[in-house]
FISEMI-445522 format. One record per residue: x, y, z of N, C-alpha, C in turn. Coordinates in steps of 0.2 Angstrom, whole numbers, padded with zeros to 4 digits, always signed. Layout:
residues N
XYZXYZXYZ...
//
This chain:
residues 156
-1054-0113-0267-1052-0115-0274-1050-0108-0278-1050-0103-0274-1048-0097-0278-1042-0098-0282-1037-0101-0279-1030-0102-0282-1030-0108-0286-1033-0114-0285-1033-0120-0288-1036-0119-0295-1042-0117-0295-1046-0117-0301-1049-0110-0303-1046-0105-0299-1047-0098-0300-1055-0097-0300-1058-0100-0295-1065-0099-0293-1070-0103-0297-1067-0106-0302-1072-0110-0306-1073-0117-0303-1079-0119-0301-1079-0126-0299-1077-0132-0304-1075-0137-0301-1073-0143-0306-1079-0146-0307-1081-0148-0314-1087-0151-0316-1087-0158-0312-1093-0159-0310-1095-0166-0307-1092-0172-0311-1093-0171-0318-1091-0177-0322-1084-0178-0321-1080-0173-0320-1073-0174-0319-1071-0178-0313-1075-0177-0308-1074-0181-0302-1076-0188-0303-1082-0189-0306-1085-0196-0307-1080-0200-0312-1078-0197-0317-1075-0200-0322-1067-0201-0321-1064-0196-0318-1057-0195-0318-1054-0196-0311-1056-0191-0306-1053-0191-0300-1055-0196-0295-1061-0198-0294-1063-0203-0290-1060-0210-0291-1060-0212-0298-1057-0219-0299-1050-0219-0297-1046-0213-0298-1039-0212-0297-1038-0213-0289-1043-0209-0286-1042-0209-0278-1043-0216-0275-1049-0219-0278-1050-0226-0275-1045-0231-0277-1041-0231-0282-1036-0235-0284-1030-0234-0279-1029-0228-0277-1024-0226-0272-1025-0230-0266-1031-0230-0263-1032-0233-0257-1030-0240-0257-1031-0244-0263-1029-0251-0263-1022-0252-0264-1018-0247-0267-1011-0249-0269-1007-0245-0264-1009-0240-0260-1005-0237-0255-1009-0236-0249-1009-0241-0245-1013-0241-0239-1011-0235-0234-1015-0231-0232-1014-0225-0227-1014-0219-0231-1012-0219-0237-1012-0213-0241-1019-0212-0245-1020-0206-0247-1027-0205-0250-1030-0198-0249-1036-0198-0250-1040-0191-0249-1044-0192-0243-1045-0187-0239-1049-0188-0232-1053-0182-0232-1060-0183-0230-1065-0178-0230-1064-0174-0223-1065-0168-0223-1065-0163-0217-1073-0161-0216-1075-0163-0210-1082-0162-0209-1082-0158-0202-1088-0154-0201-1089-0152-0194-1091-0157-0190-1088-0158-0184-1090-0163-0179-1097-0162-0177-1100-0156-0176-1106-0155-0173-1112-0156-0178-1111-0154-0184-1116-0155-0189-1115-0160-0195-1109-0162-0196-1107-0166-0201-1106-0163-0208-1107-0156-0208-1106-0152-0214-1099-0153-0217-1099-0155-0224-1093-0155-0227-1090-0149-0228-1083-0149-0226-1080-0142-0226-1074-0142-0232-1072-0148-0234-1067-0149-0239-1063-0155-0238-1057-0156-0240-1053-0162-0240-1046-0161-0239-1042-0166-0237-1035-0166-0237-1033-0172-0241-1026-0172-0243-1023-0178-0246-1016-0179-0243-1014-0185-0243-1007-0187-0242-1007-0192-0248-1002-0190-0253-1001-0194-0259-0994-0194-0261-0992-0198-0265-0985-0198-0268-0984-0191-0271-0979-0188-0270-0977-0182-0273-0976-0183-0281-0979-0180-0285-0978-0181-0292-0972-0177-0295-0970-0172-0291-0964-0168-0294-0957-0171-0291-0957-0173-0284-0951-0176-0281-0953-0182-0277-0952-0188-0281-0955-0194-0278-0952-0196-0271-0947-0193-0269-0944-0195-0262-0948-0192-0257-0953-0188-0258-0958-0185-0254-0965-0188-0254-0969-0187-0249-0976-0188-0249-0979-0181-0249-0984-0179-0253-0987-0173-0253-0993-0172-0249-0993-0167-0245-0999-0164-0241-1003-0159-0245-1009-0160-0245-1013-0155-0249-1020-0154-0245-1023-0149-0247-1030-0147-0244-1034-0142-0248-1040-0143-0248-1045-0139-0252-1051-0138-0247-1053-0132-0246-1059-0130-0242-1064-0126-0245-1070-0127-0244-1075-0122-0246-1074-0115-0243-1076-0110-0247-1075-0103-0244-1078-0102-0238-1084-0105-0236-1087-0104-0230-1083-0107-0224-1078-0111-0225-1074-0114-0220-1067-0110-0219-1066-0105-0223-1060-0102-0222-1059-0098-0216-1054-0097-0213-1052-0093-0207-1054-0096-0201-1056-0102-0200-1058-0105-0194-1053-0110-0191-1047-0110-0194-1042-0115-0192-1043-0122-0194-1048-0124-0198-1049-0131-0200-1043-0133-0204-1040-0129-0208-1034-0131-0212-1028-0133-0208-1027-0129-0203-1021-0130-0199-1022-0136-0194-1028-0137-0191-1029-0142-0187-1029-0149-0191-1032-0149-0197-1032-0155-0201-1025-0156-0204-1021-0151-0206-1014-0152-0209-1010-0155-0203-1011-0153-0197-1007-0156-0192-1009-0163-0191-1015-0165-0191-1017-0172-0190-1014-0176-0196-1014-0173-0202-1012-0177-0208-1004-0178-0207-1000-0173-0204-0993-0174-0203-0992-0179-0198-0996-0179-0192-0996-0184-0187-0997-0191-0190-1002-0192-0194-1004-0198-0197-0998-0201-0202-0995-0196-0206-0990-0198-0210-0983-0200-0207-0981-0196-0202-0975-0197-0199-0976-0202-0193-0980-0202-0189-0981-0206-0183-0985-0213-0185-0990-0212-0190-0994-0218-0191-0991-0222-0197-0988-0219-0202-0986-0222-0208-0978-0223-0209-0974-0219-0204-0967-0219-0205-0964-0215-0211-0968-0211-0213-0965-0207-0219-0959-0203-0217-0954-0202-0221-0948-0198-0219-0948-0191-0221-0952-0189-0227-0952-0182-0229-0959-0180-0232-0961-0175-0230-0968-0172-0233-0967-0165-0235-0970-0164-0241-0970-0158-0245-0977-0155-0245-0977-0149-0247-0984-0146-0249-0982-0140-0253-0986-0138-0258-0985-0133-0263-0991-0129-0263-0990-0122-0265-0995-0118-0266-0993-0112-0271-0998-0109-0274-0996-0103-0278-0993-0098-0274-0989-0094-0276-0985-0089-0273-0990-0084-0270-0996-0082-0273-1001-0077-0270-1005-0080-0265-1005-0087-0263-1009-0089-0258-1006-0089-0252-1005-0083-0249-1002-0082-0242-1006-0086-0237-1012-0087-0237-1016-0091-0232-1014-0098-0231-1013-0101-0237-1010-0108-0237-1003-0108-0235-0999-0103-0237-0992-0103-0234-0992-0103-0226-0996-0099-0224-0997-0098-0216-0999-0104-0213-1003-0108-0216-1005-0115-0213-0999-0119-0213-0995-0119-0218-0989-0124-0219-0984-0122-0213-0983-0115-0213-0978-0113-0208-0981-0114-0201-0987-0113-0199-0990-0115-0193-0989-0122-0191-0989-0127-0196-0988-0134-0195-0981-0136-0195-0976-0131-0196-0969-0133-0195-0965-0134-0202-0969-0134-0207-0966-0134-0214-0962-0128-0215-0956-0129-0218-0952-0123-0220-0951-0122-0228-0951-0116-0230-0950-0115-0237-0944-0118-0239-0945-0122-0245-0939-0126-0248-0938-0124-0255-0941-0119-0257-0940-0117-0264-0946-0114-0268-0944-0111-0274-0949-0108-0278-0949-0111-0285-0954-0111-0289-0954-0114-0295-0960-0111-0299-0961-0113-0305-0967-0111-0309-0970-0117-0312-0976-0118-0310-0980-0124-0313-0980-0124-0320-0980-0129-0323-0980-0130-0331-0987-0128-0333-0987-0125-0339-0993-0123-0342-0998-0128-0342-0996-0134-0344-1002-0140-0344-1004-0141-0337-1001-0139-0332-1004-0140-0325-1009-0135-0323-1007-0129-0325-1012-0123-0323-1013-0120-0330-1018-0122-0334-1019-0120-0341-1022-0113-0341-1019-0110-0346-1022-0103-0348-1020-0098-0343-1014-0099-0339-1012-0093-0335-1005-0091-0337-1003-0085-0335-0997-0083-0336-0992-0086-0332-0985-0085-0333-0980-0088-0329-0980-0085-0322-0982-0078-0322-0982-0075-0315-0988-0078-0311-0994-0080-0314-0999-0083-0311-0998-0090-0309-0993-0093-0312-0991-0100-0311-0985-0101-0306-0983-0095-0303-0977-0095-0299-0979-0098-0292-0975-0102-0289-0977-0106-0283-0971-0107-0279-0973-0110-0273-0968-0111-0268-0969-0118-0265-0963-0121-0263-0963-0128-0260-0961-0127-0253-0965-0130-0248-0963-0131-0241-0962-0138-0240-0958-0140-0235-0956-0147-0233-0955-0147-0226-0955-0153-0224-0953-0155-0217-0951-0162-0217-0946-0164-0213-0943-0171-0212-0946-0174-0205-0945-0180-0205-0947-0184-0199-0943-0181-0193-0936-0180-0193-0933-0177-0187-0935-0170-0185-0937-0166-0190-0940-0159-0189-0947-0160-0185-0951-0165-0188-0957-0166-0185-0957-0168-0178-0952-0173-0177-0951-0176-0170-0949-0170-0165-0945-0166-0167-0942-0160-0163-0948-0156-0161-0953-0155-0166-0959-0150-0165-0964-0154-0160-0964-0160-0161-0969-0164-0157-0968-0165-0150-0962-0164-0148-0960-0165-0141-0963-0161-0136
//
């Protein structure tokens, strides 16, 4: 969460009052899309989560995202899970295009996207209301994307 909330935890009330109701509604209206917990198989410890959801910036895409606890960084969980989400999206749901975005400074997330076959597809700056209280340089971001034919070629 170093890049998403700049190290500040999201208040529990925000999840209870805003995020969880939105996520649960997604499950009912968009079967197969949503938020997915990442847990260790051996202990059941919560590591973080993934999402596949409608892309809010470019509606022709479905967006892949992930967030992990700091203690889970560097073990390959994001790469393993992102590949599973891509498989689910392309092979399970028949999605045609999947995107992912991250702040320019988040090289670790960019490496995960690259390892999964996504390619850099552009740069942009998040709007001030999306990442409040940060300079334009701190809101600089990159988009990565992959299409079904590209995924199929990787998966052979």
